[in-house]
N, C-alpha and C positions, 0 to 999 in steps of 0.2 A: 441725443441718445435716449433720454427718458421718454421723449415723445414717440420715437420709433419703437421702443420696447412696448410702450402702451398700445400703439397701433397693432403690433404683432399679437399681443395678448387679446385685444379686442377681436381681431380677425380669427384667431384660434377659437375663442369662445363662440364667435358667430358661426364658424363652420361646424363646431360640435352641436350647437343649437339647431342648425339647419339639418344636420344628419339625423338628430333625434326626432325633429319634426317630420322629416321625410319618412322615417321608419314608423312613426306613430300614425301617419295618414295613409301609409301604404295599403293596409287592408281595405280602407274606405275607397281608395282609388281602384283597387282590383275589383271590388264589388260594383263600383260605378261602371267600370268598363264591361263587366260580364252580365249585369242585370238590366235588361230592357225595361222591365217593370219599375225598377227603382228610378231610372232616368225619367220615365214618363210621369211617375208620381211626383218626383222632385220638381220637374219643370212645370207641372200643373200647379203645385203648391206655390212656386215662385210667381208664376203668371197671375194666378188668382189672388195672391197676396197683394201684388201691385195694383191690380184692378180694384179689388175690394178696398184697399187702403186709399186709393185715389177717390173712389166713390164715397167712402165713409168720411174722408176729409171734406169733400164737397158738401155732403149732407149736414155735417156738424157745423161747418162755416155758414151755410145758408140758414140753418136753424138759429144760430147765434145772432145773425143779422136780423132775422125776422123778430126775434125777441127784443133786440135792441131798438129796432124801428118802432115796434109797438110801444115800448117804454117811452121812447122819445115823444111819440104822438100824445100819449097820455099825460106825460109831464108838461108838455107844451100847452096842452089844453088847460091843465090846472094853473099853469103860469099865467095864461091870459085872464083867467077868472080872478086870480090874486092881484094882477096889475089893475084890473078894472075896479076892484074893491078899494085898493090903495089910492087910486085916483079920486074915488068918491070921498075918501076921508081926508086926503091931504091937498086936494085941488082948491080948497076954499081959502087956504092961507095965502095972503098976498106977499108975505115976507118970511125969509128963513129965520128971522130973529124974533118971530112971534113966540111969546112965552108959553103958549099952549101947544106949540108944534111938537116939542119933545115928548110930551105926554101922549098926544094923539099918535105919534109915531110908534111908541111902545104898545099902545092899545091895539093899533092896527096890526103890528107884528104878532102879538099874541093871538089875535083872531086868525091871522093867516097861517100860523103854525098849527092850528087845530089841536092844541094840547101838547103833551109831552112827546118827545121823539119816539118813545116806545109805543105810544098809542097811534102814531101816524106813519108807522113803517120806517122810522128813523129819518124822516125828511127834516131838513134844516132850512129855515128862512132867515135871511139877513137883509137889513136895509141900511143904507148909508148915503151920504151926500158928499162926494169928493170935492165938489166946488165950494161947499159951505162947511168949513172946519168947525163952526160952532155947533153943528149937529153931530153928536156922537154916534158912531155905528152901533147898531143893536142887532143881536143874534138871538134866535129862539132858544138855543141850548146854552148860551153863555160861555161856550168853549172857543178855543182858537181855531179859526177856519181859514187861516191865511194860506195853508197848503192847498186848499180847494179853489181859491180864487187867485188866479195868476195876474200879474201886472198887465199882460196883453189883454186879458178879458176885461179888466177894469178900464183900460184905455178905450176898448171898443164900446163899452156901455156908457161910461161917464163922459168921455170926450166926443166920440162919434155918434152917440145916441142911438145905437142899434142893438138889436137882440143878439146875444152871443151864447154859444153852447160849447161845452167841452166835457170830456170824460177824464176824471182824475182818480188816482188811487192814493189814498192818504189815511193817516191815523187820526181819528177824531174821537176824543173822549176815551182813549185807550183801545179802541177797536179799529182795525185796519180793514178797509173795504174800498170797493170801486164805486164812485159817485158819478151820477149824471148831473152836471151843473148848468143851470140856465141863468142868464143875467139879462134884465130888461129895464130900460128907463121908465120912470113913472112921472108923467107931466104934472107940473104945478104952475101957479101964476108967477112964481119967482124963478122958474127954471125946471129942473127935474131932479128927482132922487133915484137911486139905483136899488132895484129889488133883485136879490139873488135867491134862487130856489135850488136846493141840493137834495137829490133823492138817491139813496143807496141802491145799487143794482144787485143786491144780494140774491133776491128771488130769481132774477134773470140768469145770474151766474150759476146758481144751483140748478136751474132747469137746463142750461147749456151743458153743464157737467154731466147731468143725468143722460142727456141725449148723446153726448160723446161716449159715455160708458156703455150705453145701450148699443150704439153703432159699433164700438170696439168688440163687445161680446158677440154681437150678431155676426160681425165680419169674421172673427176667429172661428165661430161655429160653422159659418159658410165655407171658409177655407178648409177646415178639417173635413167637412162633409164632401167638398169637391175632391180632396185628396183620397178619401175613402172610395168615392165613386170612381175616380180615375184608377185606383188600384184594382177595384173589382172588375172594371171594364177591361183594363190591360190584362188582368189575369185570365179573363175569358179568351183573349186573343193569344196570350203568351203560352198558356198551358198546352193547347194543341201543338204549338210550334215546338215546345220542349219535348212533348211526347213524340213528335215526328223526329226530332234530333236523336232522342234515345233509341227509337226504333231503327233509325238509319245506322246508328252505331252498332246495334245488335246485328243488323244485316251485314254490315262491313266485317263483323267478327265471325261471320259464317252461319249465324242463326237465320236461315233464309225463310223460316215459317213465321217470323214476327210480322204483325200487322197492327194498324191503328184502329181504334174503335170509332165507328161512324155513328154520330148522334144528330138527328134532325136532317134538314135539307138546306141549311144556310151555306155561306161561303166556306166556313171552316169544315163543315161536313163534306163539301165538294173537294176541299184540299185533302182530307183524310181518304176519301174514296179514290182520288187520283193517285195519292201516294201508295195506297194498297194495290191499285192496278199496276203501277210502275214496279212495285216490289214483286208482284206475281210474275210480270213479264221478265224481270231480271232473274228471278228464281228459275223460270223455265229455261232461259238462255244459259244461265250458269250451269244448271244441271246438264243441259244438252252439251255444252262445251266440255264440262268435266267428263262426261261419258265419251265424247269424241277423243279427248286427250287420253283418257284411260285406254281406249281401244287402240289409239295410235301408239302409246307406250308399250302396250301389250304386244301389238303387232311387231314393233321394232325389236322388242326383247325376244319374242318367240322366233322371229325370223333369224335373229342373230344366233340364238341358241340352236335352232334347228339346223342352221348351216354349219355349225361347228363339227358335227359328226361327219358329213360328207367332205367337209374341208380337210379334216384330219386324214381321211382316207386318201383324198387327192394329194395332200401334202406328202404323205408317205411315199406314194407312187412317184410324185414329182422329184422328191429327194433322191430316190434311186436312179431315176433317169438323169437328173442333174449330175449325180456323182459319176455316171458312166458316159458323160457327154463327149469326152475326148475320144471315145471309140466310135462315135457316130460320124456320119458325113457332116460337113460344115453347115449345111442348111438345117439338118436335124439338131445339131448341137446348138445352133443359134435359137431354134425353137424351144429347146430345153431351158436355155437361159431366160428367154422371154417368159416362159411359163413360170419359172421360179420367181422372177421379179413381180409378175402380176399376182401370183399367190401371196407374196409378201404384202403387196398393197391391199389385196382383198382381206387378208387377215387383219391388217391395221384398220381397215374400214370397219370391220365388225367390232373391233375393240373400241373405236371411236363412237360408233352407234350405241354401244352399251353404255359408254360414259355419258353421252348426251341424254340417253333415256334416264339415267340416274339423276342428272340435273333437272330434267323436265319433271320428274316425279317428286323432286324435293328430297331425295334420299342422299344427296351428296353431303359428306361430313368432312369437317376440317380437323385434321390431327396436328394441331399446332404444338410446336416445341421450340425452345431456344436454339436457334441455328445461326451459324456464321455463313453469310451469303457469299462471301468472297470465294471459298472453295467451290461453291455451286457454279458460279460463273466460270471459273477456270475449268471445271469438269465439263461443262457444256462446250466451251471452246475446244477442249481436247477432243471431244467426241466428234465435233464437226470439222476438225482440222483436215481429215482426209478429203471430205467433200469440197472444202475451200481450196485445197491444193489442186483438185481436178478441174475446178472452174476458174482457177487463177485469181482467187480473192484472198487478201490478207486480212486476218482478224486482229484488230488492235484492242487491247484491254486497258482501260484507264480505271484502276481500282485503288481504293484507299490503302495506306500502309498498315493500318491497324484493322483488327477484325470488326466486322459489321454484324452485330447480333440483333436478331429480331425474332418475335414469336410467329413462326410461319409453318406451313406444311411443306417440308423440303421437297417432297415428291412432286407436288403441284407447282411449286415455284420453278423447279428444274424443267418441268414440262413446258411451262410458259416460255422460259428462256430458250429452250430448244426450238420451239416454234418460231419465236421472233428472230433468233440468230439464223436459223435455217432459211427463213424467208429472205432475210437480208443477203445471205450468201447467194441464194438462187437468183435474186433480182439485182445483185450488186454491179453487174456489167464490168467485171474484172477490176473493180475499184475497191479500196479498203472498206471494211465494215468495222465501225467503232462501237465498242461496248463500254459505257461509262456508268459508274456507281457513285452515289453520294448519300450521306445521311445527315440529318440535323437534330437527331435525338428523339424526334417524334415520328418521323417518317423516313423510309428508305426509297430512293428512286433509282431505277436502272433504265438507261436509254440505249437503244440499238439503232445506230445510224448507218444507212447505206447511201451510196451516191449513184444509184442506178436510174431506172426509168421513172421513178417517182409516182405520185398520185395526182389525178386530175381533180378538179373541183367536184365535191360530192362523193368521191370515192372513199374518202376517209371515214364516211359513215357506213358505206357498203362493205368495207373490207372485213368487218367482223361478222357479216352474215354468213349463214351456212352455204357451202358449195358455191360461193361467189368467186369469180376471178376477173381481173381487169382485162386480160387479153386471152380469150379461149384458144387462140391459135399458137400461143407461146409454148415452146417445148419445156417440159418439166424435168428438173434434174433429180428431185427427191422422190418422186412417185407418191406424193401425199394424197390425203383423202378428201380434202376440201373442208374439213372440220377443225383444223388446227387452231385458228384464231378464235373460232366460236367457243371452243373448249377453254382456250386461254382466258377469254374475257369472263367466262363463268368462274374460272379459278380465281381470277382477280377479285371478282365480286364476293366470292366466298370468304376471302380474307378481309373484306371491307375496304378493298383498295380500288385503284383506277388503272385501266389500260386504255391509253390514248394514242392517237395517230396524227401525224403531220406529214404533208407531202407537197411537192412542187414538180410539175412535169419536167423531166430532164435534169432535175437537181437532186433526186433521191427522196428518201422518206426517213422518218424517225418515229419509232414507237417508244413510249415511256410507260414503264410499270412502276406504280407507286404503291407501297405497302406500309401500314402502320407498324411501328416498332413493337407496340404492345397490342396483342390481339383484342379486338373489340373497341379500340379507340377510334374516334372519328377523325378522318383526315381533313386538314384545313388547307395545306399548301404542300407543294412538292419541292424537294431540295434542288432539283434540276429543271431547267426550262423545257417545255415541250418543243418549242421551235428552236432549232440548232442556233448556237451563238453566231456561226458564220453567216446566218441569214439576216441578222440585225433586226430581229423583231422588236417593235416598239413596246408592246405590252403582251405578256403571255397570258392566255386565258386559262383560268382554273375551272374545273367542273362546277357548274352552277352560276358562274359569272356571266356577264354580258359579253358581247362580241369584242374581240381585241383587234388591234391594228397589226396586220401581218404584212410581210413583203408581198409585192405585186406578184400575182400568179400562184401564191402558196395557199394551202388549205389545211385546216386542223380540225380535229374532232376529239371530244372527250367523252368517255363512257363511264360515269360514276356509278356506284352501286344502285341497282334498280332500273337503270335505263335499258330499254329494249329487252326486258325479260321475256316478253311473249315470243314463243318460238315461231309464231306466225309471221313475225317481222323479218324472217330470213329472206334473203334475196333469191334470185333465180337459181334453179338447181343446176348450176354449172360448176365444174371444178375449177379452182383458180388460186389467186394469190392468198386467199384466206387459208389455203392449205399449205402447211409447212411440213407435212409428214405425219405419221401416226402420232396420236395423242400421247401414247405411253412410250412407244419406241423412239419417236422423234426422227428427224431427217437423218440422223447419224446412221440409222439402220439401213439406209440405202446402200451403204458400203461399209467396210470395216473401219473401226476407229484407229486411224493411223497416227503415228507421231508426227510432229511438225517437221516439214522438210527443211533442208539446210538453207534454202533461199529465203527463209523467214516467212512462212505462211502464217504463223501466229506470232504476234508481237505483244508483249506485256509491258505496260508502262504504269508505274506507281508514283 
């Protein structure tokens, strides 16, 4: 238990340390990711440090080797001279027991030492005869030099009779230094004695240290200089890029007169010139498109308003004729009914055109308020009950037992649902239409499912286009305008929501409206699947996700906020399935809002 407790404490402290370290280096990481100049300078410093360090180490090592080799050559030359002199003095003795030999040995040593060590650069000379114990070893300094002469060296010189060399660091006479030690035999008539010549490498070490210091300082200066040069060169390249980025941001913000300054004739000047040319072309195109869009909106608005006055006059006359239709002949009465229906549709078309023009002009506003969506769904179903009864379709509501409150514009949500349910009723092929609602606290989803003709592959994208219809020859029950789903998807985007479609030929279609519970929140997922559960979809696609695995023959499309905002993306100018009736009046206005019939035209399940 104590071990486990200790491990837990260690892990806890380690996590705390890791978090603090991560927070401490977070600004540096952000700056590293954002600054190209910083990365170039840092990489230049690292690379140049490695190269300069390797080169400096090579130069320092070679310099030290050159100094050592020169010292070895000089010391070896001195050693040969000392050996020759010692041979001339000691070679005349026939026996190691000669009484004059010790005195001659001392005299020769003093001569070879060239005075005191302080006068000869600290060199030490020692002579000994390992094979003749009667001859005492003599040293020029009189100090212990056993640390400089190793047994291996003594064996090589005394036993093998060859010249030996080694470098030793030892303390002699209270001073620690590195010595170059040479040992050589001196031939005599009775054998040979050993001569050891020890020279301190203090001068060479000092010179090598000076070279290393000089190389280090020069290398640091060179690395810093390379870093400064890299920073300046990178700045020359990065500054125009940053200026281009800032200019592009201003252009995207609508400041179309922004341009880059062109200096010189190099590649950067060519970049600035090309950027300015592109900006000028974009400005001309944007201004032209804005003017065309303005003229289009003005034309639509003017036409809609100008048609109001004659339409009102025609409406008044048509209402009088329609009210007296029972007194006319059957053919004339039928004409009065057709005139009334077409006037209703024409009036709805004008209303939708005005609404679309408001979306195109960016004047559409969201009047969000806390609203219970359950009564809205029930109200839509009630208004469409008469139409559903006429075409033999049952509307089934699957609603939560408790209120579903969200910050929405109730008028726009009701209009979207009228369009979706009206479309489903019209294309339901006398089969039930299911309306389901669910909420997860962050989003509310409402699906409208029909079991009619369905959608072919690709039609789930076209269904939201203006005036598009899948089958132009199909008879319309609601007398819609062809703009219902186009207005609905704009209403969904205005809420920050999604309006998505799924369909399969012969299996029906399902539309899903997803809205955030709090206005302005970003949607992440929908509480209800886009693909109906009875189709056994493996993965449901969310807006922005990759392709999903769908049932064979099915197709799905999602329209998140911002997708297809360009009115030019609209499909062919055909009236069709995108039409669910007038945007404001809805399909229910094709006939009176009747109460559910006794045979269960509308079924509510909670």
